[in-house]
N, C-alpha and C positions, 0 to 999 in steps of 0.2 A: 651813734646812733648804732643800733644792731638791723641785721638783715632781717629780723621780723617785721619792723618799724620800717625798714626804706618798702616792705611792698605792702604795706597794712593797708594800703588804697585796692588794693587786689586781692582782696579775702573776703569770701565767700559766707553771712553769717548760715553758720551750723543748720540752724532751724528754717532758714529762707532754701536752702539749699534742699532740704527737708522735703518742703513742700513740692520743688521739683521734682524729685526723685518717687515721691506718691502721683504726681500726674504723668507720670510716665506709664504709671498702671493705669491708670484711667483711659491713656490712648489706646492702650493692650485693648480695652472692652469697645476704645470705639471701631478698633478694624472688622471692615464686615468679611471678611474670610475668615475671622478667627468662629468656631464654632460655636453658635449662640448658647447653647450652657454652659459652653467655658467663659464666653462675654459675661455671663451672668458672675460666674464665681471672680471674675476678677472687679465686677463692678463689687462684689462682696468685701472681696482684697482690699480694694479701696479705703471703701467706709472702714473697716475694722483695724488697719492702719490710723484715720483719722482719729479714731477714738482712743486707742493708746496714745496719738502723740500730744492727743489732748490731756489727757489725762496725766501724763508725766513730764515732757515739757511745756509745757503752755504754762502748767503748773507750778516750774520750777522758775519760769521768768514772773510768772507775779508774787511768787514767793521773792525773788528778789528785790522787786518796786517795794513789796511790804517791808522790809529789812533795814535796818534803823545802822545799819553798817555799809552802806549801798553808797557808793558814789554820784556825785551830781552826775558824772558823765555817765556811768554807768547805766543810770536809770535812762538818761538818754538815749542809749540805744537800746537799751530794751525797749519802752515804749518803740520806737524806730523800727523795730525785730515785730512787733504784736501787733502794728501795724500794716505793715507789709503781709504778716501773714493772716490778719483776717479777711483784707485786702486779695488777696488769693483763695482763699477759702469760699469768701463768695463768689469769685468768677467761677471757678470751678464747681461750685456747687448749683450753678446755671447748669454747664457743660451734664453733668450729673445727673440730672435731671432731664434733660434731654435723652443721652443717651440709655437711662435707665426705661422711659417710655419707647424709646426704638427699639429696643431689644424685644421688647414685651408685644410690642406691634408686631415684630417677625415671628414672633413665637406663634400666634396667632395665626399664621399664613403654614405652622408645622401642626395645627390644632390642636393647640397647648393655650389654652387661656385665662386667665386672673378671672373670678366674678367677686361683687360686693353683696352686701346685705338687702341690697335692693336690686337685683339682677336674679332671683334667683325663682325655681320652678315648683310646684306641689311637692315632687319625691326630695327634693334638696333639700327643702320648708322641714318635710316629717324628719328624711336623714340627720339634718341639723338638730331639730328635738331630742332625738335619739342618745345624737353625740353627747348631747349638753346633758342627759342623764345618767348616760354611763359614763363620763369622761371628766366634762369639766364643770358638773358640782361638786361645788365642795374646795374647787381652787381658783373660781373666783369671787373674790372675798372683800367688797366696797367697803370703802372706809371714808365717813362724811367730811368733808374739807375741811367745814368748820372746829371738826375734833383734832384736826391733823394741828398742833403746835409748829412743827418742823418736816421739811418732806425732807429733810439732808437723812433724816433718820431711815426714809428707804433706799432700798438697793439700786446703785445705780448702774448705770449702761442695760438697763431694762426698759420695756417697751409699758408704757401705763397712757389709758385713756379716761379723764377726768368725764365725767359723765353728769348732764345739765338736764335733771329728771324734775318735767313739770304735769303735775297732778293736774285730773280735771276738775275742773272750778278755780284754783290756783294761779297766781301770778305771776310770783314770785319762784323760782325753781328753785330741787332743793341740792346740791353739787356734792360728788362723790368720788372717788378718786381708786381704781380697779390697776390692777398688773395683771399683765397678758402673760399668762401661765406657758411660754414656749420654752423655758426647759424640761416642761415636763410632757407636753406634745407635741413641741417643734413650731417651727413658724407657719409654717405651712401646711392646709390638711386638703387631701385630694378629698371634694367630695362626687357623688355620681355623675358621671360623664351623660353628654346632653345635644343632640345635635352634631353629633357628630367629634366632639370637641373635648377631652383631656381636661376638668373643671379643677382650679387652685384657688384656695383662698389666703387668704392672710387669715392668723388667727384671731388677728385684730378687730378684723370683720366679722369674723364667728363668736364674738363676744359681742359686739354692737349688735348683731340680729337675733342673741341669746337675753339682751336686756331684761323684756318682760319677764322671763325666768330668771333672771338673778334676782329681779327684784320685788316676785310674785308675793300678793299679799298687800301693797299698796294699791291704793284707787289707781284706778285705768290712767294713762299715762302716758306723755308725750316724750322721746330720748331723745337728746343728742351729744356724739362722743366725739373729742379732739383726742389725737395721741400727743402725746409728748415722751421726753427723755432727756436724760441729765447726764453730765460726768462728772466725776469727783476727781479732786486733786490725788494720786496714787501715789505720792508718797509716804510711807509708811512712818510712824513716828516712832523709831526706838529707843529707848533708853539704855545708852550706854552703861550708866554710872550704876546702875540698878546690879544687884543681886541673883539676877535671876542666871540660870545658864543660856546659853546662846540661842538653843532652840526654842525656849519658852519665851526671851525674848522678840525673836521673830513673828514665833505665832501670836505674842501680843500688838504686833504691829503689824500683819495681816489683819487683825480683827480691829486697828484705830483705821488701817484705810477705807474699811467700810463709812468709818464718821467723817470721812473727808468732807474739806470743804466744795462745793459744786463749781466747776469753772468754766462749765458749756452749758447752755441748755435747747433745744432745738423743739420746736414746738410746729402744730399745722396750721400754717398762715391763716385758716379761717374760722382758727379760734379765735370767739367776743374780745374784744381789746380789755373789758374788765373782767375776763379771767385770763387773759392772760397774765394782767397786772399781780392777782389772786396769788397764781403760782410761781412768780417773781419772785413775789415779798414772800412766800413762804418757804422756798428754798432758797432766801437772805443773796443772792446776787449781788456782786457790787458794778461798781461799773465796768473796772475792765474787764467781766468775765463776758466770752461770749456767746452772746444770743442769738438763734438766726429762725425765722420762719421758714418751714420746708413744704413740699407736702404731705399728701395726708397719712406715708407711711415713712416711720424713721429705722433704726438696728437694720440697714442695708448688708451686714457684714451677712446673716444669715441664709443672703441669693448663693454662699457657696456651696448649702447644701437644697436649693429650691429640685424639687421632686424630676428626675429625666423622664416620667411615665414611659420609660422604657425607649424612647429616639434616642439608641445612641447614637445613632448617625450625627446627631446635634451637638458629639463631646470628641475631644480628640480619641483618633484613632488608638490604640493600647499597646505602647510599648513595654516589650519586654526586657527585665530584668535579668541582667547576664551573672549567673553564677562561674567564677572565673573558673577552667580546668584544675585550678592546683587546690582549688577550695573544694572540688568533687573528686579529688583522689585518696585513693586508702591509704595512701600514705600518710605520718604523722606532719600536720601541717606545721609542728613544732620543729622539728627537722628543715622542711621545707623551706622555712624563716630562715634557719640556722645557713642553708644552705648557697641565698642568696635574698636580696631585700624585696619584699610583696608588699601589692598597695590594691587598695579600693577604691573607685572613683565611683559614688553613688550620687544618684540614684540608676547611674548606668548598668554599675554594679550592683549586683545585692546585699547588703546588708548581711543578710544571714552568712557572708562569709565571716565577716565578725564574731558574729554567736559562736561560730564554727570554733574558730581559735578559744573564747570566753569557755565553750563546753568541755573543752578539748582540756584544757590547762584546768577545769575542774574536777576532772575523773581519773587525768594520770600522775603517777605516783612520782613521778621524779619532779614534777611540780611545790616546791614549799610553799610559798606565798605570793599575792598577789596583792595590788595595789594598784588603786584606778580615782580619777578623781574623775568625777559627776556633777554635771551642770544643769541637765533638764532630763529630765527621768520617764518616759513613756510612762501611762496610766496603767499596762498590761507589761513590764518592763521585763524583758529577756534578760535583758545584761542585770539589772538586781536576780534574778531567779537563779541566773549561773552563778553567780557571786558566793548567793546563799548557798547551792549547790557545793561549793568548795570546801564553805567553810565548816558544813555538815562530812564532807569527808576529810577532813583532818587538816585545813592546811590553813596556813595563816591568813586572814584575808582582812584589807584596811580597805573602805572608802571614804575619801576625802566627798564630801558633799558640798554644794555651795546651798546653802539656807538663802541671800538672795537674790537668785533666778527668777527677776520682775516675773510677778503673776502663775509662779511657779513652787512658791514657797508652800503652799499646804503639799500639795503631791508630794514634793522633796520631802518635808518631814515625815508624812507618811509612809515614805518607804525609808526615809531612816531608819522610823521606829520599828517597823518591821525586821529591818538587817540586823541593827542591834538584837532583838527578840533572838536572833538565829545566830551569835555568835558572831556577826563580821563588826572588826574593828570599825567605828563609824566617828571621824572626824570632820570637826563642821570649820574647820580652815582656819584665817587668821583675819582678826577683827582688822578692820579696817581696809583690807583689800581682799578684792573679789577672787577667786580662784577662777577663772577662767579658760584655762590650759585642758585640754581633752591628751591627759594618758595614762596609761596600762601599762605596768613592769612587771611580769612572770620573773620571779628570782627560781632556776630549775639547778638540777646535779648539772646536766649537759651542758648547762653555758646559760644566760640569761636573756631574756626580750623584750623590747620595748613598740608600744605602738604608740602613735602621735600623730594628731586629730584636725584638720583646720572647723571640725562644726562637734554637738555632741553626741554622745553614744546615744543615740534615740533613735528605735525605730521608728517611728512616727515621721520624725523631722527627714529618716534618710528617705522617705518615698519620693520628699518633693525635694530636697535643701540640696545642691551639689557640693559635697566634700570630701575631701580625697583623706584615710587615713593610709598611712605609712608604718610597715610591718619591721622590723630589725632584729637582728642580731648584732649588730655593728657595735665593740664594747667601748669604744668612744663614745658615744652616742647614749648607749644602753645604761654606764654608769653614770653618764650624766642627766638622764633622765631619774634614776635612783637617788640624785643631790638634789634633787627637785623636789620629791618627796619628804627630803629633811630638812631642805627650807621650809615645808609648808608647816612641818613637825615643830621646828625650831627653828622659829622666823629669825631670830637676831644674831644669829650664827651668820660668822663670813665665807661665802662659797663663790668661787671664781667657774664662771662656766666657759670655755673654752668652744668647742663645738656649739651649744645651742644657745638661742638668743632668749635670754629670760628678761619678762620685766616685773617688778622697778628695778630689776639689777641692772642689767645692762645695755639694753637693747635698744633703747631710743639711741643713746650715744653709738652704738655700734653700726646702726642704720644709717647715723648721717655720717659714718666714717667710711664705709662701704659708695654712698654718693659722693663722697668729697676723691672715693678714687674716682670716678667716673670724671667729676669737671677736671682730676689733674688729668687726663689721659686726655677728654678733649681739647685741652691746652695744651699738652705737647703734638697734638695731631692726629692722634690715635683713637680707634675704633670706639666710640664709648655711648653705651644706653643703657635704659633701665625697661623693663615689664613689669607689671604689678596687676596681679587681679585683686581686690580689695571690697568692701563691703565700706568703709568710711577713712576719707581722709580730712582732720581738721586741727591736726596739730598744727599752730603756727610755725614753729621752730620746721617744721618739715615741709611745710607751702614754700616755707621762703627757701629752703636749702633747692627745693624743686625748682621754685624759678632760679636761682644763681643758675643750676645745673642746665636747664633750657637755655639760657641768657650766653651761654658760653658752648652751645651746641647738642650737648647730652641729647638723645632723642629717647622721649620716654612716652610711649604706653601707657595706658591704664586702663584697664577694663574694671566699673566700677559700676555698683548696687545702689546705695543710698546717697547719705551726706557726702558734699565736696565742696570745698572750701577753696578750689583753683577755678581762674576763671584759665585757660585756654585760648590759645591765639591771641594773646598781644604781644602785638612787634617789641623784637630784643629784649623781649620777657618771658613768654611763655609758650611761643611762635613756633617751638619744638617740642609742647606738649600735646597730647591727643589723649583726649577721655570720653571711652565711650560706654554706656549705662545698658544693660540687658534686662527685658521683660519677655520672660518666655514661661513656658507649662512649668520650668521646675525653675525654684530662688535661686539664682547665684550664692555662691554662699563662703565658697573656698579661698584662703588666704595663700597668693602666692609671686613673690620676689624673687625675681633673676637678675641679675648684676651683670653685662659683659665681662668686666674684671680685667680690658686686655687680653680677652680670646680668653682667659681659660673662667667660663661663666661661673657663675656660684648662686644655688637656686635654693630657696628656701618655703616651707609649709608649714603651716602654724594655724595659731587662735586666734590671732594679733590684728584688731583695725590699727590703721593711724589718726588714733585719739588719743589725749592727754588721760581719761580715764584707763586707757590699754596698757598705756606705755608708764602713767607713773603709780596707779593705784588700783590694781591687777596683777594679779599676779598670771603671766602670759608666755606662753610659750612657742618659738620657731623653729623648726629643726633643718639642717641642711641635707639637705638632697645627693646621694652620688649614687644610685643606680643608674645606669643612660637609661633604660626604659623607661622609668620615670616620668625620667629626666626630659627625655624626649615627649612626654605625654601632656607633662607640665607647659611645654612652649607649645607644643600642636591645640591645650586649651585656651591658651592667652590670642595668639595666634589668631585663632578663628574669630575669638570675641573681638578684635580687634576691626575684624574683615564682617563682619556682620552685616548685611544689609538688612534683611528682614524683623530683625528685634533689635539689631542694637542702634540706640540715639547718640547723637552727636552733646555730649555735654557740654555744655560753656559757660558754665557763670550767670546765667540771667534767665533761662529754664524755658527755652524756645522748644528742647528737646527736639531738633529733627531729625528725621532717619538719614541714615548714611545713604548713599546712593551707590550706584555700580548693579551689578547681575545679582539676581535674589541668591542668599546666600544665609540661611537660619542657620547657628551656630552647633545649637542643642541637636538638631538633627543630623546634623554631619557627626557631629562625637557619636551619635548613637547606633547610626549605622558604620561607624569605622570600629566600635568596641564589641559590636554582631561578626563582623567581615575578620575581625582577627580572632575571635575562636572559633569559627568559623560552624560547623555544626555542632561542635562539642556544647553549647550554649544549652541551658535548660531556664524554662520559666519556674523562677527560683521560688518564687511565692505570690500565687496570683491575688491576693488579698494586699501585696504592695503597691502595683501597679496602680498607676494615676491613670 
């Protein structure tokens, strides 16, 4: 019996654990002391996460059930997972509705209120008629329901209104479907103020009010409109055997996603049963597909963009991003990195520090070659612009672009074409291995430099995701970063890495070996501990190894964001494991590993989570940290996370998500204040547009 088998009953299904994680976001929206507009934003994040979960993970579970190669045991496990997830979703949905109503009720106390089509005065009605003719006219095009053979052909994750129009003198209504044009006009419309209130309408209700104008030319009619949305399977159908180029096949896959099977339908529970049945029939929903009656409004992800009506007091106070002194210096940043390792911890530190490095590399004659991996790209990417600048300045530039970065494929394709046009050598990586590592390599006359990050080189993410970027000229590390690019370009060659942990090369094996060192030291009565900050832990072998370590006395502290298959606190097995999940204004994203190693602590940062996909089917990199300043910073970050009582929830494997007890301490705020104090009066507001 393997160690994994020994602990198999102490393993939390990854998708069930994800539901527990997303509930922590809903908990944040419930906090009364969190500013109201931030609570709305958390409600939007919760909803958006759930949409993506159903598009990806629930779709995968449904495909497993439909596969002819699925074993009976696997089918039973998957059915149980779906049953648990569905029950949790229904339970959380009730709370979600209650919290949403509570927040809107409290907004009214601050003179911000929602209005629907039946709550308008004459001025507002006149304003909406003008709004229709100026903007909505032509963007609201009904399709008769009996003319739609298959609703699957429509775009998913959009709000639709199914309209019953009963003409005067007729008994049987005509039914039509209208897509709400929120992508053009936004989900919320600010209408004229009244009674001292700022008035906001859902665009859905604006369309409801304008139905007589939309169906102008028909007899006088009465209208009833009910909203619904559906979510499709987001797994792309990429034909790996075709003769198309990688880019063409990914583009085709993106297109095929739009034809995916609906796997989740949410509808206004006031919709008549006959109309519900008709919609479900047109969507070809299956027995195991999730259907859920809800309140009048769906697609709550739009709450992230709810108008603030200039009520800045209802948002978090602005935290200034710091441009560290060395990144403001007139000295060459390349020389400063050769002097000693440098680092950024975004969004506390401004991402502009990394942009400065790229821009200097693009201009300096000493830089001959630039190589980088790009997983996700901002819409107006300064990173790509710097790479194009470098190529125009005669440097050899290579960009390894991951076209399979889920939901960012179209953006990545667009930028890839642009870079190719500008002379950048664009590589689309290794088929079958997603390139998830965050790397930059600079070949220069004065000595090479490398950057290894825990998150994407993406200005947008760097505003809200906590990530580290290490900048080093340490040749033992830099030479191995160069070898990673060789491996990407020639994946079948054998390359051994001594400093870097690289997957699928040997990362998992080496991590297991370092845990074994802690186990051995604990058995010898030596100090033994492990500290981890990570997004996900689901790999069964690593879960079992942590249980083994805990059972012999290794102290294990984990700051985890998402999926966690561990059940801490089981006597004799995991009672030395403490796991804390933090939800706050910034999304915790950095991956940090620290091992006691008999008093000679080992530190690593990088891109890999502890999931089978990251360890076996992606190219991931973790880099050892030698700089003492960064070591202390990493230790502080994890220790503060483990002690957080304001936003730290105890991850127990059962989804209780109880808050830690003790004096109030908010780790992100403490870190922010500490970084400000470290630079004293030398920090600047690096870019006001980057502040959250």
